[in-house]
N, C-alpha and C positions, 0 to 999 in steps of 0.2 A: 214559596216566595223566595227569590234570590236575595242573598244578604247584601246589605249596603256596604259601601267602602268603609264606612265607620265601623260597622259590625265586624268586617273582616280584619281591620286593624286591631280592634279590641280583642279579637280571638288569638292574635299573634302573641307569642311569648314576649315579655318586655324587652329582652336583649335584641331579638330579631326586629321588633317594631322600631326600636331606636336606631338600629343599623339601617333599616329601610328608609327612615326619615332622613338620616344623614346622607344616604346615597341620593335621594331625591333632591335634597338641598344642594348637594355638590353638583348634580347634573344641571340644575337650574343655573348655578353660577357659571359652569363651564360653557353652556350654550349661550348665556348672556354675554360673556366676555368675547366669544367668537363673533356674535352678531354686532356687538358694539364696535369691534375692530373693523368689521366688514362694512357695516352700513352707517356707523356713527351712533352715538348714544341717543341723541334726540329723536332720530328716525326709527329707532327700535322700540316697538311697543311691548307691553306686558303680554298681550294676547299672542304676539308672534313668539316671544320667548317660551311661553307655556306650550304652544303648539310644537315648537321645535324640540322641546324636552319631552313631548308625549304626555303632557299633563293638562288638566283643565285650568282655565284662567283663575277660577276661584281657589284652586289648590295653591297657586302662587302665593296668595295672601296668608296661607298657613305657615309660610316660611319666611316671607319678607314683607315688611310694612310698606316699602316704597321700591321703585326701580333703582333708586340711588343705592339702596342697601345691597344690591347685587355686587356692586363694585367694592363695597365695604363689608362684605359678608363675614370676614374673619374678625371684625372688631370685638364682638362679644367674647369670642374665644380667647383673644389676646388679653382682654381685661381679666377674665377668669384665671388665666395662666399667671398674670402678675399677682393677683390676690392670693392664689395658691402658693406661689413662691414666697410671698411676703409672710404668710402664716407659718411657714416652716422655719422662720427665724425667730429666736427667742425675744420676748418683749423687752428684755433688758439690753438687747443690742441697740446701739444708736440707730434711729430711724433712717438717717441718711445712708448708713452702711447697708442696712437691710434693703432699702430701695435700690441702691446701686447694684447689689448682687441679683435682685429680682429682675430688674430691667435688662441686665446683661444676659441673664438666662433666656428671657423672651427674645432678645436680639438674636440669639443663636437659632431660635425657631424661625425667625424671619429669613435668616441665611439659608436654611434648608429648603425654603420655597422661593428662592430668588426670582426665578423666571415668572412665577405667578404674581409675585409682588410687583415686579416691573410692569407687567401688563396692567394691573390695577392702577398703578401710579400714573401711567401714560394716559389712561382713560380719564382718570380724575383730573389731571392737569388741564384737560381740554373740556371739562364739563363743570361750569360754575355751580350748578345745583348739587353736584356730588361734593364739591369743595365745601359748600355751605352745610350739607348734611354731615360731612366729616367733622367740621368744627362743632356742630351741635352734639354729636356723639362724644367728642373729646371733652366737652364741658361736663357731660354725664360721667365720663371716666374720672375727671378731676373731683367731682362731688363724692363719688363712691370711694375713691382712693383716700380722700381726706377723711371721710368717716371711718374708714378702717384704721388709718393712722391715729386718729383721735381715740378710738377704742383701745388701741394697743398701749397708748401712753396715759389714758385716763384724763385727757385734756378736756377742759370745759368748752362750751360753745362760744365763749367770748374770746378764745385764744385763736388767732388766725394762723398759727404755725403749721398745723396739719395741712391746711389748704395751700399754704405757701410751698411746703415741701412737695405736695402732690403736683402743683403747677410747674415747679422747676423740674421735677423728674420727667413729666410728660413733655416739657419743652426740649429737654435733652434728647429724649427718644425721637421726637419729631424732627429736630434739626439733624441728628445723626443719621436717621433714615433717609432724609432728603439728600444729604451729602453723599451717602453711600450709593444712592441710586443714580445720581447725575455726574459723579466725579470719576473719570477713568482711573483705574488702579488705586482706588480708595482703600484704606485699611479695612480689615474685617469689621463688620457692624458691631459685634460685642466690644471690640477694642475702641471704636469710636464712642460708644456709650460710656465705657469706663473712663475714657479721657474727658468726656463732657462732665461727668460727675466730679472728677478730680479738679477740673478747671473751676467749677463753681465753688467747690470746697475751699479753693485757694483764693477766692475773690476775683476770678478771671484775670489774675496777674499774667501779663505777657511772658512767654518763655524767655 
């Protein structure tokens, strides 16, 4: 009896299996972006994306919960990167300084994928459902980041400071990213992020 796809995947070494999963996920993203740009987001179906990627439609849902997530496919990776960077800073370091360094590091990652980020941004700007999904995911980011900050400082649940810090840091990243994408000759994204943190730290005092 021939082995099922599940059996074949389980027989693969863990490293190879993870690499193959990553490649399939990336292929779905690349195909989807091409189709969204060619035919429009609303007219592109999950079935068409899967077919163009050479995968079964049910396989799609092994990698993405919704079609919107194809445009936002890097969100979970970015959050993991922020948390990893944050964990590398000692707990005695002021939270604002640790956040500033962590977000600047992630901003450098965005710069290395500028073309891909611009494609995603353009599609999202013309797709209300993707914008809504983005805001939903960002709310999850805020919750996760606030919990990590509270754990670092030993703050109790009745203290809103960790959530406030998380919300401000994410707002800085969002505004900096939008400015970087739509403004000709804008400064480097890490520089914009650093500047945003500095502005908030000084109380948004005009220069």
